N, C-alpha and C positions, 0 to 999 in steps of 0.2 A: 536382107536390107542392109546396106552398108551407111557407114557414118563418115562425117567430116569434122574436122575441129574448127571451131569458132572460138574467138576471143575477145574478152571484155577486160574491164579494170580489174576484175578479182581472178583473171587466169583464164584457162581453156577448158572448153566444154565440147562434148561430143553431141552433133545434131544430124539427124536422118538426113542422108545424102540429097534427097529429092526436095526436100523443104526450104523454102526461102527465108525462113526467120533465122535468127542468131542465137548469141549466147545468153542474153538476158532472157528472151523468151523461153529457152530452154529451161533455164533455171527456175522460171515461174512455173513452167510445167511439172517441175520436180517437186517443187516446194509447196503447191497448192493443190492437191489432189482431193477437191471437195466438190460433191455433188456431180451426179452422172448428166445431168440437163440444165447446165448452167452456164453456158457459152456466151461470151460477149454478142449481143444483138449484131446482127448483119447491119442493121441501119447505122449504127455507132460506126462501124468500121466504114461503111460507105460515106458517112458523115467527115471521118478522117480524111477520106481521099480528097475532099472538098477542101479542108482546112490546111492539108499540106501542100497542096496544088496552091493555093492562094498564098500560102507563106512563101514558097519558093518564088513564084512571080513577085511578090511585094519586095522580098529581099534582092531580087535581081533588079528591078526598077530602083531600089534605093541604092544599089551600087555595092552591095556587100556579097552578093552572090553571081558566080558568072553565068552568063547566059547558056554554056554548055550544061552546066549542073542543073540549071533551072527547067530546061528541057527535058533532061533525064529524070528528074523527080516528076515532072507534069506527065510524061508518058506513063509512067507506072501508075500514078493516082488516076489517070482515066482508067486504066484496067481495074483499079479497085472500085472505084464509082461504078463501072460496067457490071460487078460483081464476078469477075473472072478469076479472082485471087482468094476467095473465101477460105478454101482448104488451108491456106496459112496463116490463119490467123484461129488458133487453137484455144487460147486462154479462156480461163473462166472467170465470172464476174467477183468471184471471192478470192481478191488478190490484195494488192496495196490500195487502198482508199482513194488515192489520188488518180488511179487509172494509170500510174506510171509504166505498169509492165504492158499494157495494152499501146500505150504511145510508143514504147521502145520496140515493141512486135512489129507496129507500122513502120517505124523508121528502119529497121533491120530489114525487112521485107522489101522496102521500097529501093535501099541501097544494094543488096542482092540480086533482086530482080532487074535493076538496071543494068548490074555489073553483066548479068546474063543477056540482057538484049543487045549489049555491046560486043557481042561475040566471045565472051569469056567464059569460064568455067567457074562456078561458084566455089571459093575456097581458095582458088588460084589466083596469083597475080595481084597487083595493086587495084583497088576498087576506085572508080571515079567519086564516088560519093560516100562519105563516112557518115553512119547514122546518127552521130550526136552534132558534129561539127556542121555538116551540110544539110542533112533533112531535117534536124532539128533545130536549125540556125534561128535566132530571135525567138526561140519558144522555150517554154518549160511545160512538162506534163500538167503542171497545176493550171496553167491557162488553155492548152491546147485540149485537154479532155472535157472541160465544162464546155468550150466552143463547140466541139463534136458532139458533146451532149443536147445543145439547145439546137444545132442545126438539125440533128435527128429528131429531136421532139417535134420541132416546127414543121418539118417536112411531113412527118407521119400525119400529124393533124390536118394540115393542109391538103395533103393528097390522099387521105384514106378516112380519118374519123369524121370530120366535119361533113363532107359530101355525102357518107354513108348517114349519119343523123338526118340530113337533110332529105335524103331518099326516102328514109323512114316517115317523116313529117310529112313529105307529098303524099305518100301511100295513105296514111291516116287521114289525110285531108280530103283523099279522093272518096274514103268510106264515109266520112262524115257528111258529105254531100248527098253520097247515095242513099244514105240511112235518114236523112232530114226530116222524112215524112212519117217514120215509123213511130209511133207512141208507145211509151213503155213504163213500167213502174220504175221508180228509183229506189234507192235502197241506202240508208244510213245506220250504222252500227250494225250492219248485215241486217237490218229489219226493214220492212216495207216502209217506203216514205212517199213522197209525193211525186208525180210522173213527170216525165221529161221525155225528149225524143231520143232514138239510138243515134242519132246525128249529133244531138247536144253532147251526150256522152262522149263520143268520139272527137269531137271538137276540143273537149278538155284534153284529151290526150295529145292531139295537134299542138294545142297551146304549150302544154308542158315541154314536149319536145323542141319546139321553136323558141321558148325561153331559154332551154338547157344550151341549145347550139349558139344563142347568140351571147350566152354567158361565157361559153368556150372560147368564141371568136374574140370577145373583149379581153382574154387573158392573154392572146397572141402577141402583143406588141412587146411585152417585157421577154418573152423567148427570143425576139430578134435581136436582143442586145448581148453581143459576144464578148468573151473574155480575153481573146486573142490581144496580146500586148502587153498583159499584165505581169507575164513570166512568173518569176518565183513566189512573190508575195504581193503583189499589185503594183509595183514600182516600176515596173517595165525595165528592169536591170536587163543589160546585153543585147537591148533590141534597139534598132536605129529610131530615130524621130520619125514620126507620122507612119510607123510600121501598123500599130494597131487600126488607124483608119483606113489605111490603103487594103490591108488585109480583109477586114469587113466589107469593103466596098466591092473586092475582087471576089469574094464569096457570094455576096448578093448576086453579081452579074452572074457568077457560075450557076446557080440554083434557082434565078429568078424571083427568090424572098428578099423582103425588105431589111436584111440584116444590117445592123449598124454596129458600132463599138460601144461596149457597155461605158456609161458615163464615170462609173466609179469602179475602177479594177479590184480594189480592195474587197469591196461586196461581192463582187463577180467570183472571186476566188473562195471567199471564206463562207459564203451561204449561197443557196441556191432557193430562195423565198419564190422566185418566178416559176420555176418546176412544180413547188409544193402548191402555190396558186392554181396553177392550170391543172395540175392533178385533181385539186378541189373541184374544178370545173367537169372533170371527168367523173369523179365521184359522184356530182349532182346529177348528171346523166344518166348514170347507173341506177341511182335513187328513183329517178324518173321512169326509167324502163323498166325496172322491177315491179313499179307499181302498176303500170301498165299491163305488163305479161301476166300478172297475178289477176288482175281485172279480168282479163280476157279468158283466161284457163278456169276462172270461177264461173263466168257466165256463160261458158261453154260445157260446164260439167253436165254430167248425165251419161248418155242422152236420155235416159228416162228417169232416172233417179235424182238428178240435179237440178240445177236452174235451167239448162237446157235452152237458154234464148239464142245462143249463137252456134253456128255449126262451122269447125275449123276444117281444115283441108285434111283429108286422111292420107298423110305421106308415107306411112308404113304401118305394119302391123304392131301392136302395142303390147303384146303378152306371149310369152312362150308357152304357156299353159290354158290360157282363156281365149277362146276362138272369135274372132270378130271385134276384140277390143282394139280401141285406137285411142292413142293418148296425146296430150297437147305437148308434144316434145319439143316444138321450137320454143314456146314459151318456157320449158323446162331449163333448156340450154341458155336461153337468155338470162334465166334468172341466176344459173350458176356462173355465167361470165359477170354478172351485176355483184355476186358474193365474191369473186377474186378481186374485182377492181375495188370495192370496199375494203378487204383485206391489204390490198396494195397502197391505198391512202394512209393506212396506219403506218406501213413501212415509209412512206414518203415523209410522214410527219415526224417520225422519230429520227430519221436520216437527217431531214432537214434541221433539226433541232440539236442535232448532234455534232456540228461543226465546232470547232476550236480554234482560237486565236485567228491566225490569217488563213487557214484552209479547212473547208470542210473535207472529211476524209471518208465518205459515205458515197461517193460519186457512182461506182459502178452498179450499185445495189439501186441506187435512186433513178438512173437513166433505164435499167434493166427493167423494174416495177413500172415506171413510167410507159415505155414502148409497150410492155405486154399489156396494159390497161388499154391504151390507145388503138392498138391494133385488133384486140379482142373485141372491143365495143364496135369498132368499125365493122368487122366481120359480122358480128351477131346483128346489127342493125341491118345489114343487107339481106343476111339469112332469114331474119324475123319478117322484114317487109315482103320478100319474094316467097317464102315458103308457108307463110301465115296470113298475115294481114290481107294480101291481095285478095286470098280465096275465102276469105270469112264472110258467110251467109248468114241472114236474119233467120231464126225458125219462129215465122210470123204466127203460128198458130199457138204456141207455147207463149209468146210475148203477149197475145191478146188474151190469152185465158188467165194469165197471171196478172194483167192489167184489170180486167174486169172483176176478179177475185178480190183485190186489195182493198183493204178497210180505208187505207189512207187518203183515198178520194174524197174522204168525208172532209178533208181540209178545206176544200171550196165552200163547206157550208157555214164555215165559221163567220164570214162578214154577214150572214143572213140571220142566223138563229143563235150565234154565239159559241164560243168554246166549248163552254159546260154542257150544252145541250148536244153540240157535235160528238163530243167524247162519250156521251150517254148513249147516243145512237151506234158509235161503233162498237161500245161493250155489248149492246144488245144483240147486234148482228153478229159478233163472235161467239158469243154465249148461246144464241139459240140457233146459229148455224144457218141464218139466212142472208139474204143480199141487203145491201145498204139502202137501195130504195124500198125495200118492203119494211126494214126498221125505221125509216124515215115516216112512212105513211103511218104504219101502227102507232108511231109516238104521238102523231097529230100535231108535228112541228110544223110540217110542210106537206103539200100535195104531190102526187107522183108527177105532175107536169112541172110544178116548181123544182122537183128535183132533176128533172130531165134539162132544164133550161140551165139551173146552177152548176150543175157537176157534169163538165164538159172536158176530158182528159186533154183534148188539145189545146182549149182555151189555158188550161191549167200549166202548160208547158210554157206559155209566153206567147203562143200564136194566138189566132182568132178563130170564132166559129166559123166552120166550112159547110155547116148543113149537113147534106148527104156525102159529101166529100172529105171527112174527117180523116185528116193524115195522108191524103193524097198531094204528093208535092207539086204537082201539075197544077192543082186547083187553088195553091196557097196565094 
């Protein structure tokens, strides 16, 4: 592998001949050998393509960049957006906290790739584009990197996370309807409680996901406010008048998302509260998902020695030593994703609070953690919906046995014989291992006929008596 010489303000550096990056990228590669799996997320690089293209167009329209240079920049940016040049963006997130190294990586790749597209050999002859003077015109890493962060975050949430959450919501909602006539025993404190329907139980999951999705969507408008035009410290130094508004408008047109210029560039550079808040919404979704996944795997536990009220799809063998064992693997994977997201939320909180004076210098780790959470939750919601929830079946015989054997049906007697007498009956039934009906008759507090009239599990769920069609949704 041969090298070529690239030069920056600090001198010459050897760069692999076939790579499009330049001296500053190579210096970062040499100085930050941290972590084997910590590359800058591709969504950030793709977002840079939009930001750099929009900046070039804005500069051209404002009369500070030639049409020839604008078109050269835009052409390479289109390749970056299409994902054709990812191999030329090798830097890790553990670099300068402003993301300067990645910004320069993008600038250098655009300059060198444009030189090549114009029929030249990289490293030979005068380039049309200078990485700083042309590609980075009217920009600073301090405003360009956060702009790319927010474009990436907004795009992933819109394209992947929110649609996936709503897919899971719809799948759970369909199960809630399917299970609406199945009466089962409820559980509080992991102990038997009053009855409800399996549909009602799943409707709770549906509501949780729906509320989490709404909360996530409500955090989106702040992510649409871009820092471009703030340049070094928020004053807009070296950017022409109107650049901020024009750039944001062009990015909105290119992406189809409602990006606008941030109303206060000092805040846009010095803090990333919108990213912290949006990740808080992702954490909320993770908390909700873990609760649902744990409920489902607990209700499916067994099949012989657990609760066993649900049957989950048998997707793969569950043990290397125990034949026939099947595990709730989709629920386990989802819970692990949720644990990672909760950890990422700590990272976002610490990094967001760590900004000092005019600049937050935790930008790369913030966007890396954010995108990991958004993408993992999106993938996990789809997987859980398709590979688990869609195939869930009720184990009706077990549900019926648990319902018939529960002492908490005694709750329906409270209005008729009082709490103390009802409690006495429950204790008697448990102690003597007899049914509640038998205990009521033996106590003399009510007749068998009265027990049958008063203790109707379906009515206890908030429904009404259906005679011989208890629990049949077609008869409700």
